[in-house]
C-alpha positions as CSV (number, residue, x, y, z in Angstrom):
1,X,0.0,0.0,0.0
2,X,1.0,3.6,-0.4
3,X,-0.1,7.0,0.7
4,X,0.0,10.4,-1.0
5,X,1.4,13.2,1.1
6,X,1.8,17.0,0.5
7,X,4.4,19.3,1.8
8,X,2.4,22.2,3.3
9,X,5.1,24.9,2.6
10,X,6.2,23.8,-0.8
11,X,3.0,22.2,-2.1
12,X,4.8,19.3,-3.6
13,X,3.0,15.9,-3.5
14,X,4.6,12.5,-3.3
15,X,3.3,9.0,-3.1
16,X,5.3,6.9,-0.6
17,X,5.0,3.4,0.8
18,X,3.1,3.2,4.1
19,X,6.2,2.0,5.9
20,X,8.0,5.3,5.2
21,X,5.0,7.6,5.6
22,X,5.6,8.3,9.3
23,X,9.1,9.6,8.4
24,X,7.6,12.1,6.0
25,X,4.8,13.1,8.4
26,X,7.3,13.7,11.2
27,X,9.0,16.2,8.8
28,X,5.8,18.1,8.3
29,X,4.3,16.4,5.3
30,X,0.5,16.0,5.5
31,X,-2.3,14.0,3.8
32,X,-3.8,16.4,1.1
33,X,-7.0,18.0,2.4
34,X,-6.0,17.7,6.0
35,X,-5.0,20.8,8.0
36,X,-1.4,21.7,8.1
37,X,0.4,21.0,11.4
38,X,0.0,23.9,13.8
39,X,2.9,26.3,13.8
40,X,4.7,26.5,17.1
41,X,4.2,29.8,18.8
42,X,7.3,32.0,18.7
43,X,8.8,32.9,22.0
44,X,10.8,36.1,22.5
45,X,13.5,34.5,24.6
46,X,15.2,37.9,25.3
47,X,12.3,38.7,27.6
48,X,12.6,35.5,29.6
49,X,14.2,35.5,33.1
50,X,17.2,33.2,33.7
51,X,15.2,30.4,35.3
52,X,12.7,30.6,32.4
53,X,15.6,30.4,29.9
54,X,17.0,27.4,31.7
55,X,13.6,25.7,31.5
56,X,13.3,26.7,27.8
57,X,16.7,25.2,27.1
58,X,15.9,21.9,29.0
59,X,12.5,21.7,27.2
60,X,14.3,22.0,23.8
61,X,17.2,19.7,24.7
62,X,19.8,22.5,24.7
63,X,22.9,21.9,26.8
64,X,23.8,25.2,28.4
65,X,27.2,24.0,29.5
66,X,28.8,26.5,31.9
67,X,26.5,29.4,30.9
68,X,25.1,31.1,34.1
69,X,24.5,34.7,33.1
70,X,21.4,35.7,31.0
71,X,23.5,37.0,28.1
72,X,25.6,33.8,28.0
73,X,22.5,31.6,28.2
74,X,20.8,33.6,25.4
75,X,23.9,33.1,23.2
76,X,23.9,29.4,23.7
77,X,20.2,29.1,23.0
78,X,20.3,31.3,19.9
79,X,23.3,29.4,18.6
80,X,21.6,26.0,19.1
81,X,18.4,27.2,17.6
82,X,20.0,28.6,14.5
83,X,22.1,25.5,14.1
84,X,18.9,23.4,14.3
85,X,17.0,25.5,11.8
86,X,20.0,25.2,9.4
87,X,20.0,21.4,9.8
88,X,16.3,21.2,9.3
89,X,16.5,23.3,6.1
90,X,19.3,21.1,4.8
91,X,17.3,18.0,5.6
92,X,14.3,19.4,3.7
93,X,16.5,20.1,0.7
94,X,18.0,16.6,0.9
95,X,14.6,15.0,1.3
96,X,13.3,16.8,-1.8
97,X,16.3,15.8,-3.8
98,X,16.0,12.2,-2.7
99,X,12.4,11.8,-3.8
100,X,12.2,10.0,-7.2
101,X,10.8,11.9,-10.1
102,X,7.9,9.6,-10.4
103,X,7.1,9.6,-6.7
104,X,4.3,12.1,-7.2
105,X,2.0,9.4,-8.5
106,X,2.6,10.3,-12.2
107,X,1.0,13.7,-11.9
108,X,3.4,15.1,-14.5
109,X,2.9,12.2,-16.9
110,X,1.3,13.2,-20.2
111,X,-0.1,9.7,-20.7
């Protein structure tokens, strides 16, 4: 069996085997016609107190190392967050490049 999924940001559709669909879904792909996953609310971390920053870092799996002061903690969090965003963008690009040309169910076929 297979399932057709759509990337909500790019609009591209692919048909993938059921056994790999969860991998696509975890990366933001959705079943066409279903609502897009909810966007995470953006937090202005610069307005958080030190204890809130520590909780934020723990919640997001960010190791603060020896950072104790607010400025140092902010730097660590911002660096980790920007690195994660870059990695996610690279993964999305690699995912799109790895999808076979006919994985869209033949939508481009003239047949």
